[in-house]
OpenMM code with the backbone's topology and positions (N, CA, C; nanometers):
from openmm import Vec3, app, unit

residues = "MET ILE THR ARG LEU ASP HIS VAL ALA ILE ALA VAL PRO ASP LEU GLU ARG ALA ILE ARG ARG LEU ALA ASP ASP LEU GLY LEU ALA TYR ALA GLY ARG GLU ASP VAL PRO THR GLN SER THR SER THR ALA PHE PHE PRO VAL PRO GLY THR ARG ILE GLU LEU VAL HIS PRO ILE ASP GLY LYS GLY PRO ILE ALA LYS PHE LEU GLU LYS ARG PRO GLY GLY LEU HIS HIS LEU CYS PHE ALA SER ASP ASN LEU ASP ALA ASP VAL ALA ARG LEU ARG GLU LYS GLY TRP GLU PHE LEU SER PRO ALA PRO THR ALA GLY ALA HIS GLY SER ARG VAL ILE PHE ALA HIS PRO ARG CYS ASN ASP GLY VAL LEU VAL GLU LEU ALA GLU TYR PRO GLY GLU HIS GLN".split()
positions = [
    Vec3(-0.5373, 1.2670, 0.0525),
    Vec3(-0.5265, 1.3929, 0.1226),
    Vec3(-0.6053, 1.3824, 0.2536),
    Vec3(-0.5516, 1.4426, 0.3568),
    Vec3(-0.6222, 1.4490, 0.4848),
    Vec3(-0.7407, 1.5427, 0.4643),
    Vec3(-0.8603, 1.4969, 0.5025),
    Vec3(-0.9812, 1.5728, 0.4725),
    Vec3(-1.0499, 1.6345, 0.5931),
    Vec3(-1.0290, 1.5754, 0.7132),
    Vec3(-1.0997, 1.6282, 0.8308),
    Vec3(-1.0517, 1.5570, 0.9559),
    Vec3(-1.0814, 1.6162, 1.0709),
    Vec3(-1.0639, 1.5473, 1.1975),
    Vec3(-1.1797, 1.4495, 1.2087),
    Vec3(-1.1496, 1.3216, 1.2122),
    Vec3(-1.2547, 1.2199, 1.2173),
    Vec3(-1.3052, 1.1977, 1.3587),
    Vec3(-1.2134, 1.1769, 1.4530),
    Vec3(-1.2557, 1.1593, 1.5912),
    Vec3(-1.1413, 1.1828, 1.6892),
    Vec3(-1.1802, 1.2040, 1.8133),
    Vec3(-1.0892, 1.2119, 1.9260),
    Vec3(-1.1162, 1.0876, 2.0091),
    Vec3(-1.0117, 1.0086, 2.0353),
    Vec3(-1.0287, 0.8830, 2.1079),
    Vec3(-0.9840, 0.8981, 2.2526),
    Vec3(-1.0676, 0.8461, 2.3423),
    Vec3(-1.0408, 0.8504, 2.4852),
    Vec3(-1.0364, 0.7069, 2.5362),
    Vec3(-0.9242, 0.6683, 2.5954),
    Vec3(-0.9117, 0.5350, 2.6546),
    Vec3(-0.9820, 0.5362, 2.7904),
    Vec3(-1.0656, 0.4349, 2.8145),
    Vec3(-1.1423, 0.4286, 2.9382),
    Vec3(-1.1288, 0.2909, 3.0026),
    Vec3(-1.1149, 0.2865, 3.1360),
    Vec3(-1.1046, 0.1579, 3.2040),
    Vec3(-1.2393, 0.0868, 3.2185),
    Vec3(-1.3496, 0.1611, 3.2154),
    Vec3(-1.4840, 0.1035, 3.2293),
    Vec3(-1.5707, 0.1614, 3.1176),
    Vec3(-1.5890, 0.0850, 3.0108),
    Vec3(-1.6596, 0.1353, 2.8933),
    Vec3(-1.8050, 0.1686, 2.9234),
    Vec3(-1.8749, 0.0832, 2.9962),
    Vec3(-2.0161, 0.1090, 3.0260),
    Vec3(-2.0336, 0.2357, 3.1080),
    Vec3(-1.9480, 0.2551, 3.2074),
    Vec3(-1.9565, 0.3766, 3.2887),
    Vec3(-1.9296, 0.5008, 3.2042),
    Vec3(-1.8304, 0.4917, 3.1157),
    Vec3(-1.7973, 0.6060, 3.0303),
    Vec3(-1.9105, 0.6364, 2.9325),
    Vec3(-1.9751, 0.5327, 2.8780),
    Vec3(-2.0903, 0.5539, 2.7893),
    Vec3(-2.2005, 0.6267, 2.8644),
    Vec3(-2.2316, 0.5806, 2.9844),
    Vec3(-2.3375, 0.6461, 3.0648),
    Vec3(-2.3025, 0.7915, 3.0927),
    Vec3(-2.1745, 0.8174, 3.1232),
    Vec3(-2.1339, 0.9542, 3.1559),
    Vec3(-2.1574, 1.0476, 3.0366),
    Vec3(-2.1165, 1.0045, 2.9171),
    Vec3(-2.1349, 1.0909, 2.8000),
    Vec3(-2.2814, 1.0995, 2.7585),
    Vec3(-2.3527, 0.9874, 2.7637),
    Vec3(-2.4931, 0.9857, 2.7190),
    Vec3(-2.5857, 1.0483, 2.8231),
    Vec3(-2.5781, 1.0017, 2.9453),
    Vec3(-2.6717, 1.0464, 3.0480),
    Vec3(-2.6325, 1.1802, 3.1104),
    Vec3(-2.5070, 1.1923, 3.1491),
    Vec3(-2.4644, 1.3140, 3.2183),
    Vec3(-2.4506, 1.4323, 3.1228),
    Vec3(-2.3852, 1.4089, 3.0076),
    Vec3(-2.3629, 1.5190, 2.9135),
    Vec3(-2.4713, 1.5297, 2.8073),
    Vec3(-2.5538, 1.4257, 2.7925),
    Vec3(-2.6625, 1.4297, 2.6950),
    Vec3(-2.6184, 1.4135, 2.5511),
    Vec3(-2.5013, 1.3523, 2.5281),
    Vec3(-2.4551, 1.3318, 2.3909),
    Vec3(-2.5266, 1.2126, 2.3285),
    Vec3(-2.5491, 1.2206, 2.1990),
    Vec3(-2.6135, 1.1110, 2.1259),
    Vec3(-2.5173, 0.9938, 2.1166),
    Vec3(-2.5639, 0.8761, 2.1520),
    Vec3(-2.4835, 0.7542, 2.1487),
    Vec3(-2.5088, 0.6837, 2.0172),
    Vec3(-2.4021, 0.6578, 1.9405),
    Vec3(-2.4162, 0.5971, 1.8080),
    Vec3(-2.3861, 0.4474, 1.8078),
    Vec3(-2.3587, 0.3886, 1.9238),
    Vec3(-2.3392, 0.2447, 1.9308),
    Vec3(-2.1958, 0.2027, 1.9534),
    Vec3(-2.1818, 0.0696, 1.9674),
    Vec3(-2.0524, 0.0077, 1.9957),
    Vec3(-2.0090, -0.0785, 1.8790),
    Vec3(-1.8777, -0.1003, 1.8729),
    Vec3(-1.8222, -0.1922, 1.7746),
    Vec3(-1.6894, -0.2452, 1.8267),
    Vec3(-1.6718, -0.3757, 1.8181),
    Vec3(-1.5431, -0.4341, 1.8513),
    Vec3(-1.4536, -0.4300, 1.7285),
    Vec3(-1.3252, -0.4024, 1.7518),
    Vec3(-1.2254, -0.3997, 1.6453),
    Vec3(-1.1185, -0.5025, 1.6830),
    Vec3(-1.1405, -0.6282, 1.6423),
    Vec3(-1.0482, -0.7345, 1.6823),
    Vec3(-0.9036, -0.7107, 1.6403),
    Vec3(-0.8800, -0.6459, 1.5271),
    Vec3(-0.7418, -0.6233, 1.4827),
    Vec3(-0.6663, -0.5328, 1.5796),
    Vec3(-0.7377, -0.4539, 1.6588),
    Vec3(-0.6749, -0.3655, 1.7562),
    Vec3(-0.7003, -0.4131, 1.9003),
    Vec3(-0.7696, -0.5279, 1.9180),
    Vec3(-0.8081, -0.5787, 2.0512),
    Vec3(-0.8826, -0.4716, 2.1297),
    Vec3(-0.9735, -0.4032, 2.0604),
    Vec3(-1.0404, -0.2868, 2.1181),
    Vec3(-1.1908, -0.2923, 2.0973),
    Vec3(-1.2625, -0.2491, 2.2004),
    Vec3(-1.4055, -0.2272, 2.1909),
    Vec3(-1.4258, -0.0761, 2.1878),
    Vec3(-1.5080, -0.0278, 2.0952),
    Vec3(-1.5265, 0.1162, 2.0780),
    Vec3(-1.6724, 0.1557, 2.0979),
    Vec3(-1.6928, 0.2801, 2.1337),
    Vec3(-1.8265, 0.3395, 2.1414),
    Vec3(-1.8137, 0.4807, 2.0850),
    Vec3(-1.9090, 0.5184, 1.9988),
    Vec3(-1.8998, 0.6476, 1.9314),
    Vec3(-2.0118, 0.7424, 1.9703),
    Vec3(-1.9749, 0.8691, 1.9801),
    Vec3(-2.0676, 0.9779, 2.0094),
    Vec3(-2.0449, 1.0887, 1.9078),
    Vec3(-2.1347, 1.1042, 1.8097),
    Vec3(-2.1166, 1.2131, 1.7132),
    Vec3(-2.1410, 1.3490, 1.7796),
    Vec3(-2.0545, 1.4418, 1.7493),
    Vec3(-2.0722, 1.5814, 1.7883),
    Vec3(-2.0506, 1.6620, 1.6604),
    Vec3(-2.1064, 1.7803, 1.6492),
    Vec3(-2.0949, 1.8536, 1.5233),
    Vec3(-1.9505, 1.8614, 1.4718),
    Vec3(-1.9313, 1.8121, 1.3513),
    Vec3(-1.8027, 1.8197, 1.2842),
    Vec3(-1.7075, 1.7053, 1.3114),
    Vec3(-1.7349, 1.6227, 1.4133),
    Vec3(-1.6440, 1.5124, 1.4455),
    Vec3(-1.7158, 1.4111, 1.5338),
    Vec3(-1.6398, 1.3247, 1.5997),
    Vec3(-1.6969, 1.2264, 1.6922),
    Vec3(-1.6015, 1.2075, 1.8095),
    Vec3(-1.6572, 1.1622, 1.9201),
    Vec3(-1.5774, 1.1145, 2.0318),
    Vec3(-1.5841, 0.9626, 2.0261),
    Vec3(-1.4685, 0.8984, 2.0354),
    Vec3(-1.4613, 0.7532, 2.0367),
    Vec3(-1.4059, 0.7101, 2.1718),
    Vec3(-1.4833, 0.6307, 2.2450),
    Vec3(-1.4333, 0.5694, 2.3667),
    Vec3(-1.3682, 0.4381, 2.3267),
    Vec3(-1.2500, 0.4103, 2.3787),
    Vec3(-1.1799, 0.2861, 2.3459),
    Vec3(-1.1472, 0.2110, 2.4744),
    Vec3(-1.1694, 0.0791, 2.4698),
    Vec3(-1.1500, -0.0069, 2.5856),
    Vec3(-1.0934, -0.1390, 2.5364),
    Vec3(-0.9979, -0.1981, 2.6107),
    Vec3(-0.9369, -0.3229, 2.5643),
    Vec3(-1.0339, -0.4401, 2.5688),
    Vec3(-1.0241, -0.5261, 2.4688),
    Vec3(-1.0984, -0.6527, 2.4693),
    Vec3(-1.0135, -0.7527, 2.5474),
    Vec3(-1.0733, -0.8153, 2.6473),
    Vec3(-1.0062, -0.9184, 2.7274),
    Vec3(-0.8757, -0.8707, 2.7903),
    Vec3(-0.8637, -0.7418, 2.8179),
    Vec3(-0.7450, -0.6904, 2.8849),
    Vec3(-0.6167, -0.6997, 2.8043),
    Vec3(-0.6298, -0.7051, 2.6712),
    Vec3(-0.5128, -0.7198, 2.5842),
    Vec3(-0.5027, -0.6030, 2.4870),
    Vec3(-0.3879, -0.5924, 2.4203),
    Vec3(-0.3695, -0.4955, 2.3127),
    Vec3(-0.3167, -0.3617, 2.3585),
    Vec3(-0.3069, -0.2686, 2.2635),
    Vec3(-0.2444, -0.1387, 2.2919),
    Vec3(-0.3218, -0.0536, 2.3924),
    Vec3(-0.4534, -0.0659, 2.3963),
    Vec3(-0.5300, 0.0135, 2.4933),
    Vec3(-0.5050, -0.0387, 2.6345),
    Vec3(-0.4939, -0.1708, 2.6496),
    Vec3(-0.4626, -0.2283, 2.7809),
    Vec3(-0.3270, -0.1773, 2.8297),
    Vec3(-0.2299, -0.1722, 2.7398),
    Vec3(-0.0964, -0.1223, 2.7772),
    Vec3(-0.1036, 0.0248, 2.8173),
    Vec3(-0.1824, 0.1024, 2.7435),
    Vec3(-0.2014, 0.2445, 2.7751),
    Vec3(-0.2609, 0.2583, 2.9157),
    Vec3(-0.3649, 0.1785, 2.9457),
    Vec3(-0.4328, 0.1886, 3.0748),
    Vec3(-0.3486, 0.1351, 3.1904),
    Vec3(-0.2504, 0.0523, 3.1634),
    Vec3(-0.1594, 0.0065, 3.2685),
    Vec3(-0.0751, 0.1220, 3.3215),
    Vec3(-0.0515, 0.2220, 3.2373),
    Vec3(0.0360, 0.3335, 3.2729),
    Vec3(-0.0393, 0.4551, 3.3263),
    Vec3(-0.1703, 0.4614, 3.2999),
    Vec3(-0.2483, 0.5781, 3.3404),
    Vec3(-0.3938, 0.5355, 3.3600),
    Vec3(-0.4729, 0.6182, 3.4284),
    Vec3(-0.6105, 0.5792, 3.4588),
    Vec3(-0.7087, 0.5973, 3.3424),
    Vec3(-0.6616, 0.6389, 3.2287),
    Vec3(-0.7463, 0.6704, 3.1132),
    Vec3(-0.7086, 0.8071, 3.0614),
    Vec3(-0.7780, 0.8499, 2.9576),
    Vec3(-0.7522, 0.9838, 2.9048),
    Vec3(-0.7374, 0.9842, 2.7543),
    Vec3(-0.6971, 1.0988, 2.7029),
    Vec3(-0.6814, 1.1148, 2.5586),
    Vec3(-0.5861, 1.0093, 2.5060),
    Vec3(-0.6311, 0.9321, 2.4078),
    Vec3(-0.5462, 0.8278, 2.3500),
    Vec3(-0.4893, 0.8701, 2.2152),
    Vec3(-0.5759, 0.9187, 2.1245),
    Vec3(-0.5251, 0.9605, 1.9935),
    Vec3(-0.6227, 1.0532, 1.9228),
    Vec3(-0.5712, 1.1202, 1.8209),
    Vec3(-0.6522, 1.1971, 1.7266),
    Vec3(-0.6552, 1.1186, 1.5969),
    Vec3(-0.7716, 1.1131, 1.5330),
    Vec3(-0.7832, 1.0431, 1.4056),
    Vec3(-0.8235, 1.1416, 1.2971),
    Vec3(-0.7494, 1.1367, 1.1871),
    Vec3(-0.7801, 1.2198, 1.0717),
    Vec3(-0.8243, 1.1302, 0.9563),
    Vec3(-0.9303, 1.1702, 0.8876),
    Vec3(-0.9785, 1.0963, 0.7717),
    Vec3(-0.8920, 1.1295, 0.6509),
    Vec3(-0.8726, 1.0283, 0.5687),
    Vec3(-0.7950, 1.0425, 0.4462),
    Vec3(-0.8792, 0.9928, 0.3299),
    Vec3(-0.8708, 1.0612, 0.2164),
    Vec3(-0.9430, 1.0117, 0.0986),
    Vec3(-0.8542, 0.9226, 0.0121),
    Vec3(-0.7261, 0.9077, 0.0516),
    Vec3(-0.6354, 0.8164, -0.0170),
    Vec3(-0.5249, 0.7788, 0.0816),
    Vec3(-0.5542, 0.6813, 0.1638),
    Vec3(-0.4656, 0.6449, 0.2734),
    Vec3(-0.3273, 0.6018, 0.2255),
    Vec3(-0.3223, 0.5199, 0.1220),
    Vec3(-0.1921, 0.4738, 0.0737),
    Vec3(-0.1047, 0.5901, 0.0281),
    Vec3(-0.1624, 0.6852, -0.0419),
    Vec3(-0.0859, 0.8022, -0.0875),
    Vec3(-0.0413, 0.8882, 0.0309),
    Vec3(-0.1295, 0.9063, 0.1305),
    Vec3(-0.0921, 0.9864, 0.2477),
    Vec3(0.0192, 0.9191, 0.3269),
    Vec3(0.0107, 0.7880, 0.3439),
    Vec3(0.1156, 0.7164, 0.4164),
    Vec3(0.2485, 0.7294, 0.3420),
    Vec3(0.2484, 0.7108, 0.2116),
    Vec3(0.3712, 0.7234, 0.1327),
    Vec3(0.4289, 0.8646, 0.1441),
    Vec3(0.3424, 0.9655, 0.1325),
    Vec3(0.3868, 1.1050, 0.1417),
    Vec3(0.4475, 1.1340, 0.2786),
    Vec3(0.3824, 1.0859, 0.3847),
    Vec3(0.4317, 1.1113, 0.5191),
    Vec3(0.5608, 1.0336, 0.5477),
    Vec3(0.5713, 0.9121, 0.4954),
    Vec3(0.6967, 0.8365, 0.5119),
    Vec3(0.8130, 0.9119, 0.4469),
    Vec3(0.7875, 0.9721, 0.3313),
    Vec3(0.8912, 1.0524, 0.2644),
    Vec3(0.9354, 1.1698, 0.3518),
    Vec3(0.8455, 1.2185, 0.4365),
    Vec3(0.8764, 1.3295, 0.5263),
    Vec3(0.9368, 1.2815, 0.6575),
    Vec3(0.9572, 1.1485, 0.6704),
    Vec3(1.0208, 1.0946, 0.7890),
    Vec3(0.9281, 1.0401, 0.8956),
    Vec3(0.7994, 1.0370, 0.8672),
    Vec3(0.7059, 0.9830, 0.9662),
    Vec3(0.7269, 0.8335, 0.9809),
    Vec3(0.7094, 0.7853, 1.1029),
    Vec3(0.7163, 0.6430, 1.1329),
    Vec3(0.5777, 0.5945, 1.1725),
    Vec3(0.5444, 0.4752, 1.1299),
    Vec3(0.4134, 0.4176, 1.1610),
    Vec3(0.4312, 0.2945, 1.2482),
    Vec3(0.3296, 0.2639, 1.3265),
    Vec3(0.3369, 0.1527, 1.4203),
    Vec3(0.3145, 0.0169, 1.3551),
    Vec3(0.2742, 0.0163, 1.2300),
    Vec3(0.2600, -0.1083, 1.1544),
    Vec3(0.3105, -0.0815, 1.0126),
    Vec3(0.3486, -0.1868, 0.9420),
    Vec3(0.4009, -0.1658, 0.8066),
    Vec3(0.2945, -0.1247, 0.7050),
    Vec3(0.1684, -0.1573, 0.7334),
    Vec3(0.0598, -0.1266, 0.6388),
    Vec3(-0.0700, -0.1040, 0.7163),
    Vec3(-0.1672, -0.0394, 0.6539),
    Vec3(-0.2970, -0.0206, 0.7195),
    Vec3(-0.3632, -0.1545, 0.7528),
    Vec3(-0.4461, -0.1509, 0.8579),
    Vec3(-0.5233, -0.2675, 0.8998),
    Vec3(-0.6710, -0.2301, 0.9051),
    Vec3(-0.7554, -0.3288, 0.9299),
    Vec3(-0.8998, -0.3045, 0.9403),
    Vec3(-0.9309, -0.2281, 1.0676),
    Vec3(-1.0197, -0.1286, 1.0534),
    Vec3(-1.0631, -0.0487, 1.1677),
    Vec3(-1.2144, -0.0512, 1.1812),
    Vec3(-1.2672, 0.0307, 1.2681),
    Vec3(-1.4118, 0.0395, 1.2905),
    Vec3(-1.4824, 0.0954, 1.1674),
    Vec3(-1.6071, 0.0609, 1.1534),
    Vec3(-1.6939, 0.1124, 1.0463),
    Vec3(-1.6434, 0.0788, 0.9065),
    Vec3(-1.5749, -0.0340, 0.8930),
    Vec3(-1.5255, -0.0754, 0.7619),
    Vec3(-1.4060, 0.0025, 0.7118),
    Vec3(-1.3418, 0.0760, 0.7999),
    Vec3(-1.2293, 0.1603, 0.7582),
    Vec3(-1.0996, 0.0808, 0.7494),
    Vec3(-1.0011, 0.1432, 0.6859),
    Vec3(-0.8610, 0.0996, 0.6899),
    Vec3(-0.7885, 0.2051, 0.7714),
    Vec3(-0.7038, 0.1615, 0.8659),
    Vec3(-0.6388, 0.2569, 0.9551),
    Vec3(-0.4909, 0.2259, 0.9711),
    Vec3(-0.4181, 0.3293, 1.0084),
    Vec3(-0.2774, 0.3145, 1.0447),
    Vec3(-0.2459, 0.4234, 1.1476),
    Vec3(-0.1564, 0.3903, 1.2413),
    Vec3(-0.1190, 0.4835, 1.3471),
    Vec3(0.0235, 0.5317, 1.3255),
    Vec3(0.0426, 0.6620, 1.3390),
    Vec3(0.1759, 0.7215, 1.3315),
    Vec3(0.2352, 0.7261, 1.4719),
    Vec3(0.3625, 0.6987, 1.4822),
    Vec3(0.4294, 0.6997, 1.6123),
    Vec3(0.4174, 0.8386, 1.6749),
    Vec3(0.3908, 0.8448, 1.8057),
    Vec3(0.3763, 0.9755, 1.8714),
    Vec3(0.4976, 1.0672, 1.8576),
    Vec3(0.6172, 1.0111, 1.8422),
    Vec3(0.7353, 1.0985, 1.8319),
    Vec3(0.7312, 1.1834, 1.7047),
    Vec3(0.6476, 1.1466, 1.6086),
    Vec3(0.6344, 1.2254, 1.4854),
    Vec3(0.5437, 1.3467, 1.5050),
    Vec3(0.4717, 1.3481, 1.6184),
    Vec3(0.3684, 1.4510, 1.6383),
    Vec3(0.3747, 1.5117, 1.7782),
    Vec3(0.4940, 1.5413, 1.8239),
    Vec3(0.5116, 1.6046, 1.9552),
    Vec3(0.4426, 1.5279, 2.0670),
    Vec3(0.4494, 1.3957, 2.0607),
    Vec3(0.3959, 1.3118, 2.1669),
    Vec3(0.2511, 1.2700, 2.1511),
    Vec3(0.1843, 1.3099, 2.0428),
    Vec3(0.0436, 1.2751, 2.0221),
    Vec3(0.0341, 1.1595, 1.9227),
    Vec3(-0.0334, 1.0520, 1.9627),
    Vec3(-0.0593, 0.9402, 1.8728),
    Vec3(-0.1628, 0.9862, 1.7700),
    Vec3(-0.1333, 0.9666, 1.6423),
    Vec3(-0.2233, 1.0073, 1.5350),
    Vec3(-0.2614, 0.8850, 1.4528),
    Vec3(-0.3904, 0.8706, 1.4309),
    Vec3(-0.4440, 0.7657, 1.3461),
    Vec3(-0.4909, 0.8291, 1.2152),
    Vec3(-0.4650, 0.7612, 1.1048),
    Vec3(-0.5203, 0.8005, 0.9755),
    Vec3(-0.6194, 0.6925, 0.9360),
    Vec3(-0.7358, 0.7329, 0.8871),
    Vec3(-0.8409, 0.6363, 0.8523),
    Vec3(-0.8991, 0.6695, 0.7160),
    Vec3(-0.9228, 0.5639, 0.6390),
    Vec3(-0.9894, 0.5767, 0.5092),
    Vec3(-1.1155, 0.4919, 0.5159),
    Vec3(-1.2277, 0.5515, 0.4763),
    Vec3(-1.3569, 0.4839, 0.4814),
    Vec3(-1.4017, 0.4416, 0.3426),
    Vec3(-1.4751, 0.3323, 0.3340),
    Vec3(-1.5266, 0.2882, 0.2024),
    Vec3(-1.6031, 0.4021, 0.1352),
    Vec3(-1.5783, 0.4192, 0.0083),
    Vec3(-1.6473, 0.5237, -0.0674),
    Vec3(-1.5792, 0.6572, -0.0659),
    Vec3(-1.4814, 0.6772, 0.0226),
    Vec3(-1.4109, 0.8060, 0.0292),
    Vec3(-1.2831, 0.8043, -0.0522),
    Vec3(-1.2367, 0.6868, -0.0964),
    Vec3(-1.1119, 0.6772, -0.1729),
    Vec3(-1.1319, 0.7419, -0.3098),
    Vec3(-1.0393, 0.8237, -0.3497),
    Vec3(-1.0501, 0.8949, -0.4780),
    Vec3(-0.9774, 0.8208, -0.5857),
] * unit.nanometer
topology = app.Topology()
chain = topology.addChain("A")
for resn in residues:
    res = topology.addResidue(resn, chain)
    for name in ("N", "CA", "C"):
        topology.addAtom(name, app.Element.getBySymbol(name[0]), res)
């Protein structure tokens, strides 16, 4: 079952500059960086009450974030919802006609398993579903 909004992801062309802007200019708490090789992405997280902001930047100019940034200067990339049973949620959503960008979940940040739903299933918004260790029921 979908349990909460996990994070809002923002694609950025300059990760260090974006980190400084959120940490120094806005005063948000910086929770650190993590590379996600399966997505060719470097991430930085900022917890805010009830959710997090995730900055995403391509590793070595490759992957889906690089393609996103080729078309625009940055901006909202996706919404991520936490799931307590990712396999069941994916099966349920597939039955409802949802399409996913991969056949099965892959490794994500913070030890999670993730899968992305095609934006056409959500009025143009890319949606990620994530399951974290210990949250599976």
